[in-house]
Structures are given as structure tokens and as C-alpha cells.
C-alpha positions in Angstrom: 15.4 2.6 -23.6 11.8 1.3 -23.4 9.3 1.4 -20.6 10.1 -0.3 -17.2 7.2 -1.2 -14.9 7.5 -2.1 -11.2 5.3 -5.1 -10.6 5.8 -5.0 -6.9 3.6 -1.8 -6.8 6.0 -0.1 -4.4 5.3 3.3 -6.2 1.7 4.4 -5.5 1.8 8.1 -4.4 3.4 11.4 -5.5 5.9 11.1 -2.7 6.8 7.5 -3.8 7.3 8.8 -7.4 9.5 11.7 -6.2 11.6 9.4 -4.1 12.1 7.0 -7.1 13.0 9.8 -9.4 15.6 10.9 -6.9 17.0 7.4 -6.8 17.1 7.1 -10.6 19.0 10.4 -10.8 21.6 9.4 -8.2 24.6 7.2 -8.8 28.0 6.7 -7.3 30.6 5.2 -9.6 34.3 4.6 -9.2 35.3 7.8 -10.8 32.2 10.0 -10.8 28.9 10.6 -9.0 25.6 11.9 -10.1 23.1 13.7 -7.8 19.7 15.1 -8.2 19.6 19.0 -8.2 15.9 19.6 -8.8 12.9 17.6 -10.0 9.4 18.8 -11.1 6.4 16.9 -12.3 4.2 18.4 -15.1 1.3 16.3 -15.9 2.5 12.7 -15.9 6.1 13.7 -16.8 9.0 14.3 -14.5 11.7 16.7 -15.4 15.0 16.5 -13.5 18.3 18.4 -13.3 21.2 16.1 -12.3 24.8 17.2 -11.5 27.8 15.1 -12.4 31.1 15.5 -10.6 34.4 13.6 -10.6 35.4 12.0 -7.4 39.0 13.2 -7.6 37.9 16.9 -8.0 39.0 17.2 -11.7 36.7 19.0 -14.1 34.2 16.8 -15.9 34.9 16.6 -19.6 31.9 16.1 -21.8 31.1 16.3 -25.6 27.7 17.9 -25.0 28.1 20.2 -22.0 30.4 23.1 -21.1 32.0 22.4 -17.7 30.8 24.7 -15.0 33.3 26.8 -12.9 33.1 24.2 -10.1 34.2 21.4 -12.5 30.7 19.8 -12.7 28.1 19.5 -15.5 24.4 19.5 -15.0 22.0 17.9 -17.5 18.3 17.5 -17.8 16.5 14.2 -17.8 12.9 13.7 -19.0 11.1 10.8 -17.4 7.7 9.8 -18.8 5.6 7.9 -16.3 2.4 5.9 -16.4 0.3 3.4 -14.3 -0.7 0.1 -15.8 -3.1 -2.0 -13.7 -1.7 -0.3 -10.6 1.9 -0.8 -11.5 4.0 2.4 -12.0 6.4 2.6 -14.9 8.8 5.0 -16.5 10.7 5.7 -19.6 13.7 8.1 -19.2 15.8 10.0 -21.7 18.4 12.7 -21.6 17.7 16.1 -23.1 20.2 15.6 -25.9 18.2 12.5 -27.1 15.5 14.8 -28.5 12.5 14.1 -26.2 9.1 15.3 -27.3 7.9 16.2 -23.8 9.2 19.8 -23.3 7.3 21.5 -20.5 10.1 21.8 -18.0 9.8 24.9 -15.8 12.3 27.7 -16.3 13.5 27.3 -12.7 14.8 23.9 -13.7 16.3 25.0 -17.0 18.3 27.6 -15.1 20.3 24.9 -13.3 21.6 23.3 -16.5 25.1 23.6 -17.9 25.6 25.5 -21.1 25.8 23.5 -24.3 28.7 23.3 -26.7 26.6 23.0 -29.9 24.0 25.8 -30.4 22.2 23.6 -32.9 21.9 20.5 -30.8 18.8 18.5 -29.8 19.3 19.7 -26.2 19.3 23.3 -27.3 16.1 22.8 -29.3 14.5 21.1 -26.3 15.4 23.9 -24.0 14.0 26.5 -26.4 10.7 24.6 -26.6 10.5 24.6 -22.8 11.1 28.4 -22.8 8.5 28.8 -25.6 5.9 26.8 -23.5 6.7 28.9 -20.4 6.2 32.1 -22.4 2.6 31.3 -23.3 0.5 33.9 -21.4 -1.7 32.9 -18.5 -4.6 35.1 -19.2 -6.9 36.5 -16.6 -10.7 36.9 -16.4 -11.9 39.4 -18.9 -8.8 39.6 -21.0 -9.6 40.0 -24.7 -7.2 38.0 -26.9 -6.3 37.6 -30.5 -5.0 34.1 -31.3 -2.0 33.8 -33.5 -4.1 32.0 -36.1 -7.8 31.1 -36.5 -8.8 27.9 -34.6 -11.2 25.5 -36.3 -13.9 24.2 -33.9 -15.6 20.9 -34.0 -18.6 22.3 -35.9 -16.3 23.5 -38.7 -16.5 27.2 -37.7 -13.4 29.2 -36.7 -12.5 31.7 -34.1 -9.6 34.1 -33.5 -10.7 36.8 -31.1 -11.9 35.5 -27.7 -12.3 36.8 -24.2 -11.1 34.8 -21.2 -13.8 33.7 -18.8 -14.8 30.5 -16.8 -17.5 28.1 -16.0 -18.1 26.1 -12.9 -18.1 22.3 -12.6 -19.1 21.5 -9.0 -16.9 23.7 -6.8 -14.2 24.1 -9.4 -13.7 26.9 -11.9 -12.8 25.8 -15.4 -11.1 28.2 -17.9 -13.0 28.8 -21.1 -13.2 31.6 -23.7 -16.1 33.5 -25.3 -15.9 33.7 -29.1 -16.3 37.3 -30.1 -17.9 36.5 -33.5 -20.7 34.3 -32.1 -20.8 34.8 -28.3 -20.4 31.0 -27.8 -18.0 29.4 -25.3 -15.1 27.3 -26.1 -12.3 25.4 -24.3 -8.8 26.1 -25.7 -5.6 24.3 -24.8 -2.6 26.2 -23.6 -0.8 25.3 -26.8 -3.5 27.1 -28.8 -2.5 30.3 -27.0 1.1 30.3 -28.3 1.9 33.5 -30.1 -1.4 35.1 -29.0 -1.8 38.8 -28.4 -3.6 40.6 -25.5 -5.9 43.2 -27.1 -7.4 44.6 -23.8 -7.5 43.7 -20.1 -10.5 43.8 -17.9 -9.7 42.2 -14.6 -12.7 41.3 -12.4 -13.6 39.0 -9.6 -16.8 37.8 -11.3 -17.3 36.8 -14.9 -19.3 39.4 -16.8 -18.9 37.7 -20.1 -20.2 34.5 -18.8 -23.2 36.2 -17.2 -23.9 37.9 -20.5 -23.7 34.6 -22.3 -26.2 32.9 -20.0 -28.5 35.9 -20.1 -28.6 35.5 -23.8 -29.3 31.8 -23.6 -32.2 32.5 -21.3 -33.8 34.9 -23.7 
């Protein structure tokens, strides 16, 4: 399915989006019904867990999912969203269709029914979500070894860094001090996949940042 945009501009806020996601994940057919269990927004993508039950109380039979003890199945939906000239739009897909977006929180994954095929697209998608959730959220002063050297825009590389921050207005922005040069660099969360904590040095301030600026002033 392609993108669908609402030209009536009825979706404008986070609350509007959440309500529309709930509507999209709810249906009442002649023999079955689908209801939203949980929805989470990560970036511009919504992840939803939706439960299917039969109206007559019989177990739901499905080629992809193992029926839960209560007779239902719960699957994940990935809903990409965007605004175009003020109009909200979405593109939705089921987890077994092999979506690229795979940052669903573990709290949502836990609601899903087990899968019949251990090598399915859905199983791969769930594992990628788990791998993303497993990337450490390092704290101030943590010394880290990246899984592989990262090439920077100037052509140099770095692999051992220390977590710090810089300020932009009233906001703190995460950055990392390069051990080899003392410079500061921004790293995406994906870059930290497979990284190793070498040492931890928790602190309320940023000693590595202070040291960096002291060196710049010299």
C-alpha cells in the first residue's frame, strides 16, 4: 500500500495522530474484530499492537501467528507518517511484510503473539527491534570502545570515545570526546551498536567538556 494523505487537515497534533492510529487499528467485521492494544510513536513512525478475536469465541486460525490461550492473536503494525503542506499522511504495513523501520519499544513487542516460522520476516523485524533497544544509553563520563572505527567527515577515524555533552540554548546535546585527538563528535545511536563500556565516571558536570574548552583557550 502507498501513502495516503488527509487533505482535510483534520490531523494536526500528537493527540490527533494517536486517535487516528487507534481508528486505523480498530475494525469490527461480521466474523472478527480488531482492537488496538498499545501504540507508541518513535520519531515520525507509529508502532502498534493490534489484537484479533473471533466474534463467536472460537480460536483465531492464522498462518503467521500462534493462537494465544484466550483464542486471539496480536500482531504488530508499522505506520510511517509525514506532513506535506500541512496535510498528514501515513503508510502502514504489518510486521510480516518486512518493514525497514524497526524501533518498536520492547514493551510493545511483549504484547505480540508468538510466530510459527522462526525464519519469517516478522521474526527478523522483532529481533531488529530488540537489537535497537539493547544499544546502551551511556552516561556522562563513560569511556566507550565502538564496535568498529568510525570514519569522520575529515577522513580521520575514531573508536574510543568518552560521553559528554554541549549546550545549545537551554538544551544539553549528547556528544563524545575522541580519545586520540581530544575533539568532539556527534554519534548516532546506531553507531553505538555493539559498543563496549571501558570505564564509567558518573558526574553531574562535564569534566571532559571543560577540559576540551580549556585546551581550546590555550
